[in-house]
FIVOMAR-529211 format. One record per residue (C-alpha): x, y, z. Coordinates in steps of 0.25 Angstrom, whole numbers, plus 5000, padded with zeros to 4 digits. Example, Ala and Ser with C-alpha at 12.3 -4.5 7.8 and 13.67 -1.06 7.14 Angstrom:
% residues 2
504949825031
505549965029
This chain:
% residues 376
503049125098
503649165111
504749275115
504749425114
504249435100
502949365103
502849445117
502949575109
501749525100
500949495112
501249625118
500749695105
499449615104
499149655118
499449795116
498649805103
497449735110
497549845121
497349955110
496249885103
495250005105
494650045092
495250175085
494050275084
493950325070
492950395062
492050305054
492350315039
491450395030
490750325019
491650225012
492150315001
493550265002
494150135005
494650095019
496150065018
496849965028
498250005031
499350015042
499950135048
500750195060
499950295068
500050365081
499750235088
500750145081
500550045070
499150015065
498349945054
497050005050
496050055040
495950195034
494750265028
494450395023
494050495034
493650625028
494850675020
495850585027
496150435029
495850395043
495950265051
494650185052
495250065059
496550035065
497349925073
498649935080
499749835075
501149805081
502049855070
501949915057
500949845047
501149835032
500249755022
498749745024
497749645018
496249655019
495449525021
494049485017
493149515028
493749645033
494949595040
496349655037
497749595038
499049685041
500449635041
501649695048
502749775041
503949685038
504549625045
503249605052
502749505062
501249515062
500049495053
498649555057
497249525054
496349635059
494949705056
494549855057
493349885065
492249995063
492750065076
494050105070
494949995076
495349855072
495349715077
496549625076
496049485072
497349405070
498849425071
499849345064
501349345069
502449295060
503549195064
504749255070
505649215058
504649275048
504149425045
502949475038
503349565026
502049645027
501049585017
499949485018
498849435008
497749335009
497649205000
496449204990
495649114999
495949205011
496449085019
497949125019
498749245021
500049265014
501149355020
502449405016
503549365026
505049345027
505849235034
506749315043
507849215044
508049195029
507449325023
506549235014
505249295009
503949215013
502449215011
501749175024
500549095023
499549125034
498149075038
497249185035
496349155047
497449155058
498649225051
499449105055
500549065046
500348935038
501548935029
502549015020
503049025006
504349085001
504249204992
505549174985
506149304990
506349395001
505649515007
504249475002
503249595003
501849604997
501149484991
499849474983
498949364977
498849354962
497549324955
498049174953
498249154967
499749164967
500449254977
501349374972
502449414982
503449534981
504749494987
505449624991
506749554991
507449645001
508449565011
508249625025
508749595039
507749495046
507749575059
507149695052
506549645039
506849785033
508349805034
508849775020
510049695018
510849635007
510149704996
510949644985
510049514989
508749594986
507849504978
506449554976
505449474968
503949454965
503449314967
502249234964
501849114974
500949004972
499949014984
499648864984
501148824987
501948954988
502748914975
503449024967
502749054954
503549164950
504549264954
504949404947
505949514950
506249654945
507549684938
508049774949
508449694961
508349814970
506849834969
506049764980
504649714977
503649754988
502149784986
501249724975
499949754969
499049684959
498649764946
497849734934
498149604925
499349614917
499149624902
500149534895
500549464908
500249324913
498749304912
497949334924
499149404931
498949544936
499949654937
500649664950
501249794954
502449794964
503049904972
504549914972
505549964982
506949994977
508149954986
509250014977
510550064984
510650184975
509650294979
509350344965
509150204959
508150174971
507450304969
507150274954
506850134956
505450084952
504350054962
503349974953
503449834947
502349764940
502249614938
501349574926
501349424929
502649394922
503549514923
503949604935
504249744929
504649874937
504050014932
504650144934
504150284938
503850394929
505050484924
505750554935
504850494946
505650434957
504950344967
506050314977
506050164973
505050134984
503650074981
502850074994
501550014990
500749974977
499349974972
498649954959
497550054955
496950114942
497750014933
499150054939
500050034950
500350134961
501650124970
501750204982
503150274984
503250324998
504750374996
504350454984
503050504991
501950454981
501350344973
501850304959
500850254949
500950164936
500050104927
499949954928
500949944916
501950024923
501750154917
502050274926
500750354929
501150444941
501450474955
500550524967
501350604977
501050554992
501950565003
502450425008
501450354999
501350205002
500050135004
499250114991
497950044988
496950044977
495550084983
494250164979
494350314980
493250394986
492650414972
492750264969
493650184960
495050134962
496050234968
497450224973
497550254988
498950294993
499350325007
500550415011
501150475023
500050585026
498950555016
498250455007
498050474992
497050414983
497050424967
495850384960
495750324945
495650464940
496950504946
496250594957
496950594970
496450614984
497250634997
496850585011
497650625023
498150515033
498250565048
499150505059
499450375051
500750335044
500150225034
501050105031
501350045017
499949985013
498450005013
497349925007
495849965004
494749885012
493449855006
């Protein structure tokens, strides 16, 4: 590719290489807590990296500069990590943290000029392919990009039978589940919403051999956008072998009161897609930021309501954890062992173990992005 856009990329790569000196950070103490891969905006711009417990706070144990804001993360076998640019993004990165507190960029993948990354990537079961959510900027059509895992080069694409596809995950049968956000947007920005009467969110299942559509489901309220997804436990009474899939929702209603009271969780049992309300009197501002499954239930972060909403897997409301601008969620071991919920907010991270005990860890000089994931 030639022209000003490709020159800008070359200038960025040259600049990043000049700043490749490792970031000196204290070594993490005994591995009592997980390391978490995430992205943030710090004093020196946008970075991807790894956080670890350092005393009472979560601190940076490895970091790498990136050209624009990152979004989704994926941990690969062998210790390498993938990061994708926030939509409408143009880069995909494979990198590896090092013991000195820095990171090494192993490969960059740049998208075609008439396509945009939508922020998420997963690997195929055999690890040979990567699947990325993308948008055709000329038509608005949602796509799954097929990429060679070794080189990050694109080898093909499938339609998602919708627009604005966001997160995607493999099912246990090898099929691919994709959340189509369904929001029409201007191609120039990828984020400015237009023609909301055409909004059409859906959950789709795709065959990973051919890309064929195996199923498509919608919620009754057409102004609920399906964004992030997380696998839960097998569904009782659902399709045999299907797990529950939790979906974080974002409301796009014109009426402010309707939007504030809108649900932020839907659960798919293999046959039906059903929304679940918050507890009596609990308003969640109609905005689910991230979702995780832990302790037999689903957690949805609600940054505009400043907390994390909790449900049992069957949709029964169990409570709300206050946390300023809560967004990134993950299920990971707690210091005392056992699965725990880890939530990141504006100034602190919060953990809740299986007994309901909570613990806060300050975050300093970092504004974390939407997601994080535990590393082994």
